[in-house]
DRENNUFI-296548 format. One line per 2 residues: for each residue z, y, x of C-alpha. Coordinates in steps of 0.02 Angstrom, whole numbers, plus 50000, padded with zeros to 5 digits. Each point is the difference from the previous one (the first is absolute). Layout:
N
Z/Y/X  ...
This chain:
300
55024/57985/47428  50079/50152/49927
49925/50169/50056  50140/50106/50084
50076/50145/49911  49938/50133/50117
49816/49942/49979  50029/50002/49808
50064/50186/50020  49856/50033/50115
49874/49942/49871  50083/50111/49865
49995/50145/50122  49820/49979/50042
49961/49995/49819  50122/50125/49933
50087/49890/49887  50186/50018/49953
50123/49855/50057  50163/50026/49893
50163/49944/50076  50135/49958/49866
50177/50009/50061  50121/49857/49942
50181/50073/49976  50046/49863/49883
49946/49827/50036  49940/49947/49825
49869/50146/50018  49900/49900/50128
49920/49865/49882  49933/50123/49865
49924/50107/50137  49898/49860/50070
49959/49938/49829  49926/50174/49960
49900/50004/50167  49929/49834/49957
49961/50039/49825  49903/50166/50053
49917/49922/50143  50076/50135/50107
50075/49993/50173  50154/50080/50043
50153/49973/50113  50172/49938/49942
50138/50100/50095  50184/50008/50036
50088/50131/50098  50155/49990/50083
50087/50108/49880  49941/49898/49859
50120/49848/50057  50131/50117/50057
50018/50118/49843  49915/49901/49879
49980/49817/49954  49859/49932/50096
50137/49890/50083  49926/49980/50169
49848/50002/50095  49994/49812/50005
50032/49985/49814  49851/50117/49968
49893/49898/50115  50052/49837/49911
49951/50072/49829  49847/50064/50068
49945/49834/50066  50045/49909/49847
49887/50110/49888  49866/50077/50113
49812/49991/49983  49926/50070/50159
49838/50028/49930  50087/50146/49921
50166/50036/50103  50072/50016/50168
50190/50021/50036  50047/50160/50095
50170/50061/50071  50010/50182/49950
50124/50129/50070  50101/49931/50151
50076/50158/50059  50060/50039/50170
50125/50123/49923  50023/49961/49813
50020/50122/49854  50190/50013/50031
49966/50057/50191  50065/49837/50063
49906/49905/50147  49920/49842/49952
49981/49838/50110  49817/49993/49951
49926/49877/50118  50089/49848/49931
49951/50044/49822  49812/50006/50056
50016/49826/50098  50084/49929/49838
49853/50067/49898  49876/49924/50109
50093/49831/50000  50011/50002/49817
49811/50031/49970  49977/50186/49972
49828/50046/50045  50018/50180/50040
50154/50107/50041  50049/50183/50000
50105/50083/50127  50063/50170/49949
50047/50114/50141  49973/50165/49901
50177/50058/50020  49978/49997/50202
49913/50116/50118  49824/49972/50025
50021/49920/50166  50136/49873/49938
49903/49969/49847  49852/49952/50111
50111/49893/50112  50076/49901/49852
49837/49976/49913  49908/49936/50157
50142/49878/50024  49979/49926/49822
49804/49998/50026  50018/49891/50152
50111/49887/49916  49907/49987/49837
49822/49989/50076  50054/49859/50114
50029/49906/49838  49835/50060/49911
50101/50115/49887  49940/50165/49953
50115/50157/50018  50017/50168/49899
50083/50145/50074  50058/50173/49927
49985/50170/50071  50065/50146/49894
50139/50006/49871  49971/49930/49825
50140/50068/49906  50103/49925/49861
50119/49867/50062  50132/50123/50062
50154/50030/49904  50035/50183/49951
49902/50155/49986  49835/50018/50096
49928/50160/49928  49880/50009/49848
49841/49895/50020  49893/50155/49979
50081/50085/50151  49978/49844/50098
49820/49979/49960  49958/50186/50029
50088/49992/50167  49921/49841/50057
50178/49950/50057  49997/49829/50080
49807/49984/49980  49906/49884/50130
49934/50106/50145  49821/49958/50033
50005/50028/50186  50164/49894/50007
49912/49866/49891  49866/49976/50125
50118/49980/50147  50110/49880/49899
49858/49882/49952  49925/50005/50176
50169/49964/50083  50071/49867/49882
49845/49895/49950  50061/49999/49817
49888/49933/49876  50037/50111/49850
50081/50173/49999  50117/50064/49858
49972/50187/49979  50108/50134/49910
49882/50110/49909  50097/50049/49845
50065/49833/49916  50180/49956/49981
50092/49841/49983  50091/49957/49830
50183/50041/50021  50117/49845/50044
50169/50078/49970  50091/49953/49832
50012/50189/49955  49801/50019/50000
49913/49829/49998  49973/49999/49805
49926/50168/50000  49825/50041/49971
49908/50019/50173  49945/50178/50048
49802/50006/49967  49952/50018/50184
49841/50062/50063  49899/49958/50161
49936/50127/50120  49824/49931/50017
49934/50127/50132  50149/49952/50111
49964/49811/49977  49825/50042/50044
50055/50086/50164  50096/49834/50046
49859/49887/49955  49882/50088/50120
50111/49952/50150  50068/49826/49956
49878/49858/49978  50109/49875/49898
50050/49969/49822  50139/50119/49927
50140/49970/49879  50078/50102/49868
50170/49969/49961  50081/50059/49830
49846/49964/49901  50086/49999/49831
49959/50160/49894  49861/50075/50103
49852/50050/49893  49854/49881/50019
49877/50132/50062  50110/50030/50154
50010/49818/50030  49821/49977/49991
49966/50148/50122  50127/49925/50118
49899/49845/50001  49841/50091/50051
50090/50052/50158  50064/49833/50045
50169/49989/49911  49979/49821/49943
50160/49916/49978  50095/50078/49853
50184/49959/49984  50078/49979/49818
50179/49971/49974  50086/50116/49859
49864/49964/49871  50047/49813/50003
50186/50008/50045  50048/50123/49848
49923/49889/49862  50081/49847/50076
50171/50086/50012  49979/50069/49818
49958/49829/49919  50098/49874/50092
50154/50032/49890  49904/49918/49867
49943/49851/50103  49925/49965/50169
49846/49933/49908  49976/50167/49915
50026/50085/50158  49874/49899/50091
49869/50030/49857  50032/50184/50021
49957/49988/50182  49849/49894/49955
49936/50123/49873  50025/50150/50112
49917/49925/50156  49856/49955/49889
49983/50177/49934  50012/50076/50178
49863/49878/50063  49877/50029/49857
50026/50175/49951  50082/50098/50143
49936/49926/50151  49845/49930/49931
49999/49843/50114  49951/49861/49874
49893/49882/50096  50044/50064/50179
50043/49827/50060  49820/49951/49989
49958/50133/50115  50144/50008/50123
50033/49810/50016  49852/49904/49923
């Protein structure tokens, strides 16, 4: 019998080990990511977010699930539903509960509800609703508190200004209340990372080299007692990632680092694009995240 995804994340959290989550905006990327995890004996999550079938070419939640089940090796992987927003990057209201239900039916083993654009009270209410639905099916839930920038169109101010001001950073006291009142399994926090841009005008550009406010993360970790998640993991210096893991930020989401090599290479052929994804994933696992062999510890 497979160990549940939450238990695997709990093991990683207790042992302070990174669990990378790899986003799949293009369906052919999925197989090489799974192969790289297997070849490195590393444990990681394969993920798709709503915007990746709305604005890229993941096609659909069901298409990703079918491809995952075709190539999966659950010694090394689990399938996670990333960002399902209550209000999306275009400020449109999303009918999120049917998406969550469809994901559970399709075999996703954990889901994320993103109420970060709501008030605290409304974020708590929406997240608690999803927790009740998912937990009844034995599915783990990730929630988000704070604003991880990057998906919005238009100017948002310079990164240095945002970082210095702490704009959108997760508030520790609110995090404590959020976790207590929702029963969420994992908490996505905003501590300085940013998402890769998704608009056509910016998606090919090199990401800002973001930093992490580790003292702020420490304050959050002191009041929440669950694994935390870092979105926008591409381009952050390794020392920040390793420090974040020591304070409970276990799940590190990676999208841009794989998406851009695929996009840059697929004009030659899909085979070459898949090889680029495989090579990049392998390098990340071995050199940046240093998680070679983690499957033997997390999911022996």
